[in-house]
VMD Tcl script that builds the backbone (N, CA, C; Angstrom):
set m [mol new atoms 309]
animate dup $m
set s [atomselect $m all]
$s set {name element resname resid chain x y z} {
  {N N UNK 1 A -95.263 -38.842 45.678}
  {CA C UNK 1 A -94.009 -38.457 45.065}
  {C C UNK 1 A -93.090 -37.874 46.142}
  {N N UNK 2 A -91.911 -38.371 46.243}
  {CA C UNK 2 A -90.956 -37.930 47.258}
  {C C UNK 2 A -90.164 -36.742 46.738}
  {N N UNK 3 A -89.903 -35.804 47.627}
  {CA C UNK 3 A -89.088 -34.647 47.254}
  {C C UNK 3 A -87.851 -34.615 48.132}
  {N N UNK 4 A -86.831 -34.025 47.596}
  {CA C UNK 4 A -85.595 -33.876 48.368}
  {C C UNK 4 A -85.689 -32.601 49.184}
  {N N UNK 5 A -85.655 -32.734 50.482}
  {CA C UNK 5 A -85.716 -31.547 51.331}
  {C C UNK 5 A -84.346 -31.181 51.890}
  {N N UNK 6 A -83.404 -32.074 51.766}
  {CA C UNK 6 A -82.068 -31.790 52.274}
  {C C UNK 6 A -81.212 -31.221 51.158}
  {N N UNK 7 A -80.463 -30.208 51.492}
  {CA C UNK 7 A -79.544 -29.660 50.505}
  {C C UNK 7 A -78.279 -30.511 50.504}
  {N N UNK 8 A -77.674 -30.579 49.367}
  {CA C UNK 8 A -76.461 -31.383 49.218}
  {C C UNK 8 A -75.262 -30.512 49.562}
  {N N UNK 9 A -74.536 -30.890 50.590}
  {CA C UNK 9 A -73.341 -30.155 50.998}
  {C C UNK 9 A -72.117 -30.953 50.599}
  {N N UNK 10 A -71.169 -30.266 49.989}
  {CA C UNK 10 A -69.913 -30.938 49.675}
  {C C UNK 10 A -68.914 -30.580 50.751}
  {N N UNK 11 A -68.234 -31.557 51.229}
  {CA C UNK 11 A -67.235 -31.332 52.263}
  {C C UNK 11 A -65.917 -30.975 51.589}
  {N N UNK 12 A -65.262 -29.971 52.130}
  {CA C UNK 12 A -63.979 -29.574 51.562}
  {C C UNK 12 A -62.942 -30.632 51.899}
  {N N UNK 13 A -62.002 -30.834 51.002}
  {CA C UNK 13 A -60.982 -31.844 51.275}
  {C C UNK 13 A -60.144 -31.449 52.483}
  {N N UNK 14 A -59.702 -32.441 53.201}
  {CA C UNK 14 A -58.868 -32.190 54.378}
  {C C UNK 14 A -57.558 -31.551 53.949}
  {N N UNK 15 A -56.961 -30.832 54.852}
  {CA C UNK 15 A -55.707 -30.144 54.555}
  {C C UNK 15 A -54.621 -31.119 54.136}
  {N N UNK 16 A -54.645 -32.320 54.711}
  {CA C UNK 16 A -53.604 -33.291 54.362}
  {C C UNK 16 A -53.719 -33.742 52.909}
  {N N UNK 17 A -54.901 -33.574 52.310}
  {CA C UNK 17 A -55.095 -33.930 50.910}
  {C C UNK 17 A -54.810 -32.763 49.972}
  {N N UNK 18 A -54.548 -31.594 50.528}
  {CA C UNK 18 A -54.314 -30.401 49.729}
  {C C UNK 18 A -52.827 -30.052 49.783}
  {N N UNK 19 A -52.109 -30.209 48.673}
  {CA C UNK 19 A -50.660 -29.966 48.696}
  {C C UNK 19 A -50.277 -28.506 48.934}
  {N N UNK 20 A -51.206 -27.567 48.758}
  {CA C UNK 20 A -50.846 -26.164 48.981}
  {C C UNK 20 A -50.850 -25.793 50.464}
  {N N UNK 21 A -51.401 -26.655 51.320}
  {CA C UNK 21 A -51.383 -26.427 52.765}
  {C C UNK 21 A -50.118 -27.069 53.321}
  {N N UNK 22 A -49.245 -26.237 53.876}
  {CA C UNK 22 A -47.939 -26.729 54.326}
  {C C UNK 22 A -47.940 -27.264 55.756}
  {N N UNK 23 A -48.901 -26.847 56.578}
  {CA C UNK 23 A -48.978 -27.320 57.960}
  {C C UNK 23 A -50.435 -27.690 58.239}
  {N N UNK 24 A -50.774 -28.940 57.941}
  {CA C UNK 24 A -52.159 -29.403 58.024}
  {C C UNK 24 A -52.718 -29.321 59.440}
  {N N UNK 25 A -51.891 -29.587 60.428}
  {CA C UNK 25 A -52.361 -29.571 61.815}
  {C C UNK 25 A -52.828 -28.177 62.229}
  {N N UNK 26 A -52.036 -27.176 61.910}
  {CA C UNK 26 A -52.397 -25.797 62.232}
  {C C UNK 26 A -53.635 -25.386 61.433}
  {N N UNK 27 A -53.679 -25.753 60.157}
  {CA C UNK 27 A -54.817 -25.430 59.298}
  {C C UNK 27 A -56.114 -25.978 59.885}
  {N N UNK 28 A -56.113 -27.252 60.243}
  {CA C UNK 28 A -57.324 -27.886 60.778}
  {C C UNK 28 A -57.748 -27.241 62.096}
  {N N UNK 29 A -56.781 -26.911 62.944}
  {CA C UNK 29 A -57.108 -26.269 64.224}
  {C C UNK 29 A -57.758 -24.904 63.991}
  {N N UNK 30 A -57.230 -24.150 63.049}
  {CA C UNK 30 A -57.795 -22.837 62.750}
  {C C UNK 30 A -59.191 -22.949 62.151}
  {N N UNK 31 A -59.394 -23.922 61.280}
  {CA C UNK 31 A -60.718 -24.126 60.682}
  {C C UNK 31 A -61.736 -24.495 61.758}
  {N N UNK 32 A -61.313 -25.324 62.721}
  {CA C UNK 32 A -62.216 -25.705 63.812}
  {C C UNK 32 A -62.574 -24.503 64.681}
  {N N UNK 33 A -61.667 -23.533 64.746}
  {CA C UNK 33 A -61.917 -22.319 65.525}
  {C C UNK 33 A -62.760 -21.314 64.746}
  {N N UNK 34 A -63.047 -21.612 63.480}
  {CA C UNK 34 A -63.919 -20.753 62.690}
  {C C UNK 34 A -63.224 -19.871 61.675}
  {N N UNK 35 A -61.928 -20.026 61.491}
  {CA C UNK 35 A -61.214 -19.216 60.506}
  {C C UNK 35 A -61.622 -19.632 59.098}
  {N N UNK 36 A -61.611 -18.678 58.174}
  {CA C UNK 36 A -61.936 -18.996 56.788}
  {C C UNK 36 A -60.844 -19.889 56.204}
  {N N UNK 37 A -61.154 -20.542 55.100}
  {CA C UNK 37 A -60.171 -21.421 54.451}
  {C C UNK 37 A -58.920 -20.639 54.067}
  {N N UNK 38 A -59.137 -19.440 53.507}
  {CA C UNK 38 A -58.011 -18.634 53.041}
  {C C UNK 38 A -57.124 -18.182 54.201}
  {N N UNK 39 A -57.765 -17.699 55.257}
  {CA C UNK 39 A -56.992 -17.225 56.409}
  {C C UNK 39 A -56.244 -18.375 57.071}
  {N N UNK 40 A -56.918 -19.513 57.234}
  {CA C UNK 40 A -56.278 -20.678 57.847}
  {C C UNK 40 A -55.083 -21.131 57.011}
  {N N UNK 41 A -55.230 -21.120 55.694}
  {CA C UNK 41 A -54.134 -21.535 54.816}
  {C C UNK 41 A -52.953 -20.576 54.926}
  {N N UNK 42 A -53.223 -19.264 54.938}
  {CA C UNK 42 A -52.134 -18.282 55.051}
  {C C UNK 42 A -51.364 -18.460 56.349}
  {N N UNK 43 A -52.096 -18.607 57.444}
  {CA C UNK 43 A -51.444 -18.740 58.746}
  {C C UNK 43 A -50.675 -20.054 58.836}
  {N N UNK 44 A -51.287 -21.142 58.374}
  {CA C UNK 44 A -50.630 -22.451 58.428}
  {C C UNK 44 A -49.361 -22.455 57.588}
  {N N UNK 45 A -49.414 -21.850 56.413}
  {CA C UNK 45 A -48.235 -21.814 55.550}
  {C C UNK 45 A -47.142 -20.922 56.132}
  {N N UNK 46 A -47.508 -19.824 56.768}
  {CA C UNK 46 A -46.512 -18.963 57.407}
  {C C UNK 46 A -45.865 -19.685 58.582}
  {N N UNK 47 A -46.674 -20.416 59.352}
  {CA C UNK 47 A -46.122 -21.200 60.470}
  {C C UNK 47 A -45.142 -22.240 59.958}
  {N N UNK 48 A -45.490 -22.888 58.843}
  {CA C UNK 48 A -44.613 -23.911 58.282}
  {C C UNK 48 A -43.307 -23.293 57.792}
  {N N UNK 49 A -43.400 -22.101 57.221}
  {CA C UNK 49 A -42.215 -21.453 56.664}
  {C C UNK 49 A -41.316 -20.862 57.749}
  {N N UNK 50 A -41.920 -20.173 58.719}
  {CA C UNK 50 A -41.138 -19.439 59.705}
  {C C UNK 50 A -41.113 -20.060 61.097}
  {N N UNK 51 A -42.049 -20.926 61.393}
  {CA C UNK 51 A -42.151 -21.447 62.753}
  {C C UNK 51 A -42.582 -20.349 63.699}
  {N N UNK 52 A -42.185 -20.444 64.940}
  {CA C UNK 52 A -42.554 -19.421 65.918}
  {C C UNK 52 A -41.633 -18.211 65.864}
  {N N UNK 53 A -40.546 -18.301 65.117}
  {CA C UNK 53 A -39.588 -17.202 65.055}
  {C C UNK 53 A -39.826 -16.316 63.843}
  {N N UNK 54 A -40.971 -16.463 63.199}
  {CA C UNK 54 A -41.272 -15.720 61.984}
  {C C UNK 54 A -41.559 -14.258 62.240}
  {N N UNK 55 A -41.927 -13.557 61.175}
  {CA C UNK 55 A -42.235 -12.131 61.310}
  {C C UNK 55 A -43.382 -11.921 62.290}
  {N N UNK 56 A -43.254 -10.935 63.096}
  {CA C UNK 56 A -44.281 -10.628 64.087}
  {C C UNK 56 A -45.339 -9.726 63.454}
  {N N UNK 57 A -46.531 -9.755 64.000}
  {CA C UNK 57 A -47.584 -8.878 63.506}
  {C C UNK 57 A -47.279 -7.454 63.959}
  {N N UNK 58 A -47.863 -6.457 63.302}
  {CA C UNK 58 A -47.585 -5.074 63.694}
  {C C UNK 58 A -47.886 -4.802 65.161}
  {N N UNK 59 A -48.919 -5.410 65.697}
  {CA C UNK 59 A -49.251 -5.155 67.096}
  {C C UNK 59 A -48.202 -5.720 68.042}
  {N N UNK 60 A -47.513 -6.757 67.627}
  {CA C UNK 60 A -46.468 -7.342 68.465}
  {C C UNK 60 A -45.180 -6.539 68.335}
  {N N UNK 61 A -44.883 -6.074 67.118}
  {CA C UNK 61 A -43.662 -5.308 66.892}
  {C C UNK 61 A -43.693 -3.997 67.654}
  {N N UNK 62 A -44.828 -3.346 67.617}
  {CA C UNK 62 A -44.961 -2.058 68.290}
  {C C UNK 62 A -44.330 -0.935 67.491}
  {N N UNK 63 A -44.749 0.267 67.786}
  {CA C UNK 63 A -44.219 1.424 67.083}
  {C C UNK 63 A -43.062 2.038 67.836}
  {N N UNK 64 A -42.514 3.092 67.250}
  {CA C UNK 64 A -41.387 3.764 67.871}
  {C C UNK 64 A -41.831 4.997 68.665}
  {N N UNK 65 A -43.085 5.416 68.496}
  {CA C UNK 65 A -43.569 6.605 69.192}
  {C C UNK 65 A -43.824 6.296 70.663}
  {N N UNK 66 A -43.616 7.309 71.481}
  {CA C UNK 66 A -43.885 7.171 72.919}
  {C C UNK 66 A -45.394 7.087 73.135}
  {N N UNK 67 A -45.830 6.467 74.212}
  {CA C UNK 67 A -47.267 6.409 74.489}
  {C C UNK 67 A -47.828 7.816 74.681}
  {N N UNK 68 A -49.101 7.992 74.337}
  {CA C UNK 68 A -49.730 9.308 74.438}
  {C C UNK 68 A -49.609 9.906 75.834}
  {N N UNK 69 A -49.586 9.082 76.849}
  {CA C UNK 69 A -49.478 9.597 78.216}
  {C C UNK 69 A -48.181 10.373 78.436}
  {N N UNK 70 A -47.147 10.078 77.649}
  {CA C UNK 70 A -45.866 10.775 77.772}
  {C C UNK 70 A -45.820 12.070 76.962}
  {N N UNK 71 A -46.806 12.309 76.099}
  {CA C UNK 71 A -46.848 13.505 75.263}
  {C C UNK 71 A -47.357 14.684 76.084}
  {N N UNK 72 A -47.002 15.883 75.650}
  {CA C UNK 72 A -47.573 17.075 76.279}
  {C C UNK 72 A -48.980 17.284 75.737}
  {N N UNK 73 A -49.764 18.084 76.448}
  {CA C UNK 73 A -51.121 18.382 75.995}
  {C C UNK 73 A -51.087 19.081 74.641}
  {N N UNK 74 A -50.136 20.001 74.451}
  {CA C UNK 74 A -50.033 20.726 73.181}
  {C C UNK 74 A -49.672 19.793 72.027}
  {N N UNK 75 A -48.778 18.844 72.280}
  {CA C UNK 75 A -48.408 17.885 71.232}
  {C C UNK 75 A -49.602 17.006 70.861}
  {N N UNK 76 A -50.380 16.613 71.854}
  {CA C UNK 76 A -51.582 15.816 71.593}
  {C C UNK 76 A -52.585 16.613 70.763}
  {N N UNK 77 A -52.755 17.888 71.102}
  {CA C UNK 77 A -53.678 18.745 70.369}
  {C C UNK 77 A -53.225 18.896 68.916}
  {N N UNK 78 A -51.930 19.103 68.702}
  {CA C UNK 78 A -51.405 19.223 67.336}
  {C C UNK 78 A -51.626 17.934 66.547}
  {N N UNK 79 A -51.405 16.808 67.186}
  {CA C UNK 79 A -51.617 15.511 66.516}
  {C C UNK 79 A -53.090 15.340 66.153}
  {N N UNK 80 A -53.980 15.740 67.046}
  {CA C UNK 80 A -55.413 15.651 66.768}
  {C C UNK 80 A -55.778 16.513 65.560}
  {N N UNK 81 A -55.202 17.720 65.472}
  {CA C UNK 81 A -55.458 18.586 64.310}
  {C C UNK 81 A -54.928 17.939 63.034}
  {N N UNK 82 A -53.739 17.325 63.104}
  {CA C UNK 82 A -53.133 16.683 61.926}
  {C C UNK 82 A -54.032 15.607 61.337}
  {N N UNK 83 A -54.663 14.833 62.199}
  {CA C UNK 83 A -55.464 13.713 61.691}
  {C C UNK 83 A -56.942 14.069 61.531}
  {N N UNK 84 A -57.279 15.345 61.769}
  {CA C UNK 84 A -58.628 15.806 61.481}
  {C C UNK 84 A -59.650 15.635 62.578}
  {N N UNK 85 A -59.206 15.523 63.819}
  {CA C UNK 85 A -60.145 15.453 64.940}
  {C C UNK 85 A -60.430 16.894 65.357}
  {N N UNK 86 A -61.687 17.316 65.206}
  {CA C UNK 86 A -62.047 18.710 65.466}
  {C C UNK 86 A -62.740 18.867 66.812}
  {N N UNK 87 A -62.827 20.119 67.259}
  {CA C UNK 87 A -63.581 20.447 68.459}
  {C C UNK 87 A -62.887 20.122 69.762}
  {N N UNK 88 A -61.567 20.141 69.764}
  {CA C UNK 88 A -60.842 19.763 70.976}
  {C C UNK 88 A -59.976 20.891 71.535}
  {N N UNK 89 A -60.264 22.123 71.162}
  {CA C UNK 89 A -59.403 23.224 71.599}
  {C C UNK 89 A -59.398 23.398 73.114}
  {N N UNK 90 A -60.477 23.005 73.785}
  {CA C UNK 90 A -60.539 23.136 75.246}
  {C C UNK 90 A -60.450 21.782 75.946}
  {N N UNK 91 A -60.087 20.767 75.218}
  {CA C UNK 91 A -60.036 19.413 75.785}
  {C C UNK 91 A -58.852 19.260 76.734}
  {N N UNK 92 A -59.047 18.427 77.730}
  {CA C UNK 92 A -57.958 18.105 78.652}
  {C C UNK 92 A -57.039 17.082 77.979}
  {N N UNK 93 A -55.909 16.850 78.613}
  {CA C UNK 93 A -54.972 15.857 78.085}
  {C C UNK 93 A -55.647 14.489 77.988}
  {N N UNK 94 A -56.378 14.094 78.998}
  {CA C UNK 94 A -57.080 12.811 78.990}
  {C C UNK 94 A -58.112 12.721 77.878}
  {N N UNK 95 A -58.842 13.817 77.661}
  {CA C UNK 95 A -59.840 13.845 76.587}
  {C C UNK 95 A -59.173 13.753 75.218}
  {N N UNK 96 A -58.034 14.411 75.070}
  {CA C UNK 96 A -57.297 14.339 73.803}
  {C C UNK 96 A -56.805 12.918 73.541}
  {N N UNK 97 A -56.275 12.273 74.559}
  {CA C UNK 97 A -55.807 10.888 74.415}
  {C C UNK 97 A -56.966 9.995 73.997}
  {N N UNK 98 A -58.100 10.145 74.648}
  {CA C UNK 98 A -59.278 9.337 74.310}
  {C C UNK 98 A -59.713 9.593 72.864}
  {N N UNK 99 A -59.742 10.863 72.458}
  {CA C UNK 99 A -60.155 11.206 71.096}
  {C C UNK 99 A -59.195 10.623 70.061}
  {N N UNK 100 A -57.901 10.687 70.336}
  {CA C UNK 100 A -56.915 10.148 69.395}
  {C C UNK 100 A -57.035 8.632 69.277}
  {N N UNK 101 A -57.237 7.964 70.374}
  {CA C UNK 101 A -57.351 6.503 70.346}
  {C C UNK 101 A -58.669 6.046 69.741}
  {N N UNK 102 A -59.683 6.877 69.821}
  {CA C UNK 102 A -60.999 6.516 69.297}
  {C C UNK 102 A -61.160 6.882 67.830}
  {N N UNK 103 A -60.255 7.683 67.297}
  {CA C UNK 103 A -60.379 8.146 65.913}
  {C C UNK 103 A -60.044 7.065 64.934}
}
mol reanalyze $m
mol bondsrecalc $m
mol representation Tube
mol addrep $m
């Protein structure tokens, strides 16, 4: 008696067959790179809508605050207290910067 040892895998339809995917080329490239279906679809659709001039990610936009290196040691210490980083009353400026970035 023969048994089935292989599991049956269904292949997902290609992006070109899915009308909700607006940029099939980008979608397929992202899927090949290992992105989930949902993430690939979101990115592909945003690319189709905005192109390269679309909204930037927060890391690209950047914040308005000066880098920690420009802050005084006292300002860094106050910021550490605000966000709940304890045990830094004798920390150097460099140690405070490291603690804030690691928190």
